[in-house]
C-alpha positions as a LaTeX table, in Angstrom:
\begin{tabular}{lrrr}
\hline
Residue & $x$ (\AA) & $y$ (\AA) & $z$ (\AA) \\
\hline
Unk1 & 20.75 & $-13.26$ & 27.81 \\
Unk2 & 20.89 & $-9.45$ & 26.96 \\
Unk3 & 18.41 & $-8.67$ & 23.95 \\
Unk4 & 20.21 & $-6.37$ & 21.45 \\
Unk5 & 17.49 & $-3.99$ & 19.83 \\
Unk6 & 17.86 & $-1.19$ & 16.96 \\
Unk7 & 15.35 & 1.44 & 16.86 \\
Unk8 & 14.47 & 2.96 & 13.48 \\
Unk9 & 12.24 & 5.85 & 13.21 \\
Unk10 & 12.73 & 9.09 & 11.32 \\
Unk11 & 11.35 & 11.30 & 14.48 \\
Unk12 & 14.22 & 11.94 & 16.79 \\
Unk13 & 11.82 & 12.23 & 19.77 \\
Unk14 & 10.52 & 8.59 & 19.10 \\
Unk15 & 13.68 & 7.10 & 18.57 \\
Unk16 & 15.18 & 8.62 & 21.59 \\
Unk17 & 11.92 & 8.13 & 23.82 \\
Unk18 & 11.99 & 4.55 & 22.96 \\
Unk19 & 15.51 & 3.69 & 23.52 \\
Unk20 & 15.60 & 5.18 & 26.84 \\
Unk21 & 12.54 & 2.91 & 27.64 \\
Unk22 & 14.31 & $-0.02$ & 26.70 \\
Unk23 & 17.46 & 0.95 & 28.10 \\
Unk24 & 15.73 & 0.69 & 31.59 \\
Unk25 & 15.36 & $-3.17$ & 31.33 \\
Unk26 & 18.39 & $-5.02$ & 32.60 \\
Unk27 & 17.76 & $-7.70$ & 29.77 \\
Unk28 & 17.66 & $-5.04$ & 27.13 \\
Unk29 & 20.41 & $-3.08$ & 25.32 \\
Unk30 & 19.76 & $-0.45$ & 22.56 \\
Unk31 & 22.65 & $-1.05$ & 20.24 \\
Unk32 & 21.69 & 1.32 & 17.33 \\
Unk33 & 19.35 & 3.67 & 16.25 \\
Unk34 & 18.36 & 4.87 & 12.79 \\
Unk35 & 16.43 & 7.55 & 10.99 \\
Unk36 & 15.66 & 5.64 & 7.89 \\
Unk37 & 15.53 & 2.16 & 6.27 \\
Unk38 & 18.54 & 2.22 & 4.51 \\
Unk39 & 20.54 & 3.16 & 7.65 \\
Unk40 & 18.46 & 0.63 & 9.81 \\
Unk41 & 19.76 & $-1.91$ & 7.21 \\
Unk42 & 23.39 & $-0.74$ & 7.49 \\
Unk43 & 23.07 & $-0.75$ & 11.27 \\
Unk44 & 21.80 & $-4.10$ & 11.92 \\
Unk45 & 24.64 & $-5.53$ & 9.41 \\
Unk46 & 26.86 & $-3.86$ & 11.69 \\
Unk47 & 25.50 & $-4.33$ & 15.30 \\
Unk48 & 23.58 & $-7.61$ & 14.70 \\
Unk49 & 20.59 & $-7.08$ & 16.85 \\
Unk50 & 18.06 & $-9.57$ & 17.95 \\
Unk51 & 14.97 & $-7.21$ & 17.49 \\
Unk52 & 14.62 & $-4.10$ & 15.29 \\
Unk53 & 11.66 & $-1.65$ & 15.88 \\
Unk54 & 11.13 & $-0.18$ & 12.68 \\
Unk55 & 8.84 & 2.52 & 11.46 \\
Unk56 & 6.88 & 1.97 & 8.37 \\
Unk57 & 6.91 & 5.38 & 6.74 \\
Unk58 & 10.59 & 6.60 & 6.48 \\
Unk59 & 12.75 & 8.66 & 3.99 \\
Unk60 & 15.40 & 6.92 & 1.62 \\
Unk61 & 14.21 & 3.53 & 2.10 \\
Unk62 & 11.00 & 2.55 & 3.78 \\
Unk63 & 10.39 & 0.29 & 6.88 \\
Unk64 & 8.72 & $-2.50$ & 4.52 \\
Unk65 & 11.70 & $-2.80$ & 1.84 \\
Unk66 & 14.03 & $-2.52$ & 5.12 \\
Unk67 & 12.19 & $-5.14$ & 6.58 \\
Unk68 & 12.27 & $-7.53$ & 3.21 \\
Unk69 & 16.09 & $-7.14$ & 3.27 \\
Unk70 & 16.30 & $-8.10$ & 6.75 \\
Unk71 & 14.14 & $-10.99$ & 6.72 \\
Unk72 & 15.72 & $-13.52$ & 4.87 \\
Unk73 & 15.95 & $-17.04$ & 5.23 \\
Unk74 & 18.67 & $-16.96$ & 7.66 \\
Unk75 & 17.18 & $-17.89$ & 11.21 \\
Unk76 & 20.03 & $-15.79$ & 12.99 \\
Unk77 & 18.39 & $-12.53$ & 11.33 \\
Unk78 & 16.76 & $-10.08$ & 13.54 \\
Unk79 & 13.23 & $-10.25$ & 14.01 \\
Unk80 & 11.04 & $-6.91$ & 12.89 \\
Unk81 & 8.55 & $-5.40$ & 14.97 \\
Unk82 & 6.63 & $-2.46$ & 13.18 \\
Unk83 & 5.98 & 0.84 & 14.61 \\
Unk84 & 2.74 & 2.49 & 13.57 \\
Unk85 & 0.46 & 5.21 & 14.69 \\
Unk86 & $-3.00$ & 3.40 & 13.83 \\
Unk87 & $-3.78$ & $-0.44$ & 13.67 \\
Unk88 & $-5.72$ & $-0.63$ & 10.44 \\
Unk89 & $-2.50$ & 0.58 & 8.18 \\
Unk90 & $-2.19$ & $-0.88$ & 4.86 \\
Unk91 & 1.62 & $-0.72$ & 5.21 \\
Unk92 & 1.80 & $-2.94$ & 8.20 \\
Unk93 & $-0.03$ & $-5.62$ & 6.29 \\
Unk94 & 2.82 & $-5.36$ & 3.53 \\
Unk95 & 5.45 & $-5.21$ & 6.37 \\
Unk96 & 4.19 & $-8.38$ & 7.71 \\
Unk97 & 4.00 & $-10.21$ & 4.32 \\
Unk98 & 7.84 & $-8.87$ & 3.93 \\
Unk99 & 8.67 & $-10.75$ & 7.15 \\
Unk100 & 7.69 & $-8.84$ & 10.04 \\
Unk101 & 7.28 & $-10.63$ & 13.24 \\
Unk102 & 4.28 & $-8.28$ & 14.35 \\
Unk103 & 3.58 & $-4.53$ & 14.97 \\
Unk104 & 3.10 & $-2.20$ & 17.85 \\
Unk105 & 1.13 & 1.22 & 18.20 \\
Unk106 & 3.29 & 4.00 & 18.84 \\
Unk107 & 1.56 & 4.77 & 21.99 \\
Unk108 & 2.09 & 1.44 & 23.48 \\
Unk109 & 2.18 & 1.33 & 27.38 \\
Unk110 & 5.89 & 0.70 & 28.48 \\
Unk111 & 5.09 & $-2.65$ & 29.85 \\
Unk112 & 3.83 & $-3.88$ & 26.61 \\
Unk113 & 6.40 & $-2.77$ & 24.85 \\
Unk114 & 8.98 & $-4.70$ & 26.88 \\
Unk115 & 7.00 & $-7.73$ & 26.70 \\
Unk116 & 6.55 & $-7.71$ & 22.83 \\
Unk117 & 10.51 & $-7.12$ & 22.44 \\
Unk118 & 10.79 & $-10.22$ & 24.98 \\
Unk119 & 8.31 & $-12.30$ & 22.93 \\
Unk120 & 9.81 & $-11.78$ & 19.50 \\
Unk121 & 13.14 & $-12.08$ & 20.55 \\
Unk122 & 12.32 & $-15.64$ & 21.88 \\
Unk123 & 11.18 & $-16.34$ & 18.19 \\
Unk124 & 7.40 & $-16.08$ & 18.57 \\
Unk125 & 5.38 & $-13.82$ & 16.61 \\
Unk126 & 3.49 & $-10.82$ & 18.30 \\
Unk127 & $-0.10$ & $-11.64$ & 17.37 \\
Unk128 & $-2.01$ & $-9.17$ & 19.22 \\
Unk129 & $-4.84$ & $-11.49$ & 18.68 \\
Unk130 & $-7.67$ & $-9.21$ & 18.26 \\
Unk131 & $-5.87$ & $-6.46$ & 16.21 \\
Unk132 & $-3.41$ & $-8.39$ & 14.07 \\
Unk133 & $-6.13$ & $-10.68$ & 12.94 \\
Unk134 & $-8.56$ & $-7.72$ & 11.94 \\
Unk135 & $-5.90$ & $-5.85$ & 10.21 \\
Unk136 & $-4.96$ & $-9.07$ & 7.87 \\
Unk137 & $-8.43$ & $-9.83$ & 7.34 \\
Unk138 & $-9.39$ & $-6.44$ & 6.47 \\
Unk139 & $-6.64$ & $-5.98$ & 3.50 \\
Unk140 & $-7.23$ & $-9.72$ & 2.60 \\
Unk141 & $-10.71$ & $-8.56$ & 1.75 \\
Unk142 & $-9.96$ & $-5.39$ & 0.17 \\
Unk143 & $-7.32$ & $-6.65$ & $-2.16$ \\
Unk144 & $-7.77$ & $-8.93$ & $-4.91$ \\
Unk145 & $-6.53$ & $-12.56$ & $-4.15$ \\
Unk146 & $-3.23$ & $-13.62$ & $-5.84$ \\
Unk147 & $-3.88$ & $-16.45$ & $-8.39$ \\
Unk148 & $-4.64$ & $-19.76$ & $-6.46$ \\
Unk149 & $-1.37$ & $-22.04$ & $-6.18$ \\
Unk150 & $-3.00$ & $-25.49$ & $-5.66$ \\
Unk151 & 0.40 & $-26.79$ & $-4.67$ \\
Unk152 & 0.99 & $-24.15$ & $-2.11$ \\
Unk153 & $-0.54$ & $-26.13$ & 0.94 \\
Unk154 & $-0.16$ & $-29.52$ & $-0.54$ \\
Unk155 & 2.92 & $-30.80$ & 1.50 \\
Unk156 & 0.65 & $-30.21$ & 4.44 \\
Unk157 & $-1.15$ & $-33.37$ & 6.18 \\
Unk158 & $-4.78$ & $-32.85$ & 6.93 \\
Unk159 & $-3.82$ & $-32.26$ & 10.42 \\
Unk160 & $-1.30$ & $-29.60$ & 9.79 \\
Unk161 & $-3.77$ & $-28.16$ & 7.52 \\
Unk162 & $-6.26$ & $-28.01$ & 10.36 \\
Unk163 & $-3.74$ & $-26.49$ & 12.82 \\
Unk164 & $-2.95$ & $-23.82$ & 10.25 \\
Unk165 & $-6.55$ & $-22.77$ & 10.11 \\
Unk166 & $-6.58$ & $-22.41$ & 13.86 \\
Unk167 & $-3.52$ & $-20.22$ & 14.14 \\
Unk168 & $-5.05$ & $-18.06$ & 11.55 \\
Unk169 & $-8.10$ & $-18.01$ & 13.83 \\
Unk170 & $-5.47$ & $-16.67$ & 16.21 \\
Unk171 & $-5.56$ & $-19.63$ & 18.73 \\
Unk172 & $-2.50$ & $-20.26$ & 20.84 \\
Unk173 & $-0.85$ & $-23.40$ & 21.14 \\
Unk174 & $-2.91$ & $-24.23$ & 24.41 \\
Unk175 & $-6.03$ & $-23.41$ & 22.89 \\
Unk176 & $-5.52$ & $-25.35$ & 19.59 \\
Unk177 & $-4.44$ & $-28.28$ & 22.03 \\
Unk178 & $-7.56$ & $-27.98$ & 23.87 \\
Unk179 & $-9.64$ & $-27.72$ & 20.49 \\
Unk180 & $-7.90$ & $-30.93$ & 18.78 \\
Unk181 & $-7.69$ & $-32.81$ & 22.28 \\
Unk182 & $-3.81$ & $-33.27$ & 21.65 \\
Unk183 & $-1.08$ & $-32.08$ & 23.95 \\
Unk184 & 0.48 & $-28.96$ & 23.76 \\
Unk185 & 4.00 & $-30.82$ & 22.68 \\
Unk186 & 2.14 & $-32.30$ & 19.72 \\
Unk187 & 0.81 & $-28.69$ & 18.70 \\
Unk188 & 4.10 & $-27.09$ & 18.93 \\
Unk189 & 5.24 & $-30.30$ & 16.64 \\
Unk190 & 2.87 & $-29.50$ & 13.87 \\
Unk191 & 3.26 & $-25.71$ & 14.06 \\
Unk192 & 6.99 & $-26.37$ & 13.62 \\
Unk193 & 6.34 & $-28.75$ & 10.59 \\
Unk194 & 3.95 & $-26.05$ & 8.95 \\
Unk195 & 6.64 & $-23.45$ & 9.34 \\
Unk196 & 9.09 & $-25.38$ & 7.75 \\
Unk197 & 7.20 & $-26.84$ & 4.81 \\
Unk198 & 6.05 & $-23.62$ & 3.83 \\
Unk199 & 9.43 & $-21.69$ & 4.53 \\
Unk200 & 7.72 & $-19.26$ & 7.15 \\
Unk201 & 9.57 & $-17.46$ & 9.81 \\
Unk202 & 6.71 & $-17.57$ & 12.44 \\
Unk203 & 3.14 & $-17.56$ & 13.00 \\
Unk204 & 2.67 & $-14.07$ & 11.81 \\
Unk205 & 3.70 & $-15.06$ & 8.10 \\
Unk206 & 1.46 & $-18.42$ & 8.89 \\
Unk207 & $-1.67$ & $-16.03$ & 9.28 \\
Unk208 & $-0.97$ & $-14.34$ & 6.35 \\
Unk209 & $-0.27$ & $-17.27$ & 4.48 \\
Unk210 & $-3.54$ & $-18.83$ & 5.24 \\
Unk211 & $-5.60$ & $-15.70$ & 3.99 \\
Unk212 & $-3.62$ & $-15.46$ & 0.95 \\
Unk213 & $-3.82$ & $-19.02$ & $-0.02$ \\
Unk214 & $-7.62$ & $-18.65$ & 0.44 \\
Unk215 & $-7.37$ & $-21.52$ & 3.36 \\
Unk216 & $-9.23$ & $-18.84$ & 5.47 \\
Unk217 & $-11.48$ & $-16.42$ & 4.30 \\
Unk218 & $-11.91$ & $-12.89$ & 5.64 \\
Unk219 & $-14.96$ & $-12.99$ & 7.95 \\
Unk220 & $-15.19$ & $-16.89$ & 8.45 \\
\hline
\end{tabular}
């Protein structure tokens, strides 16, 4: 299957460079590009991509609002990978809350770029474990926490809550299985239930939800 990609960045050199790299891969095809968020949304509506590489800071409409518009409840919608120049970027945190599946630094190595696109196209979140956790923990710490919503996690079983906590720690399914002494298939079932009950698209949103709900505290 060919992964259809749209590249959105207001710098033409970045757009063309990323597109050229992606087009070297036999399983990827760049089907469109955009110089701002509004154009990105329009291009996605026309081209129906699997993945969008989205810059945060763009004119007309920024990448956060574009991500929010693209990250609907429709499971067939594109997965958004945020592009940023530095990892502790507050706007990236906003984009993750808006529905992005992860983020990449703009100077990422080619092989890491290809792997990232494949990961999110497969429906997984790109949780570059140390960096993404550090980003979310940092801005969860700096920002006032939203009012507690006691019913937010009440639909989860104790085991599902435990699994969510371990996801927020950055553990993979295999690592969670080892920690809980269960099979990886059992963990996958729990993760699926957590995402479904909390109406989350993937693990990136699960990590954000764990911090925002107070289940996990920065530095814990």
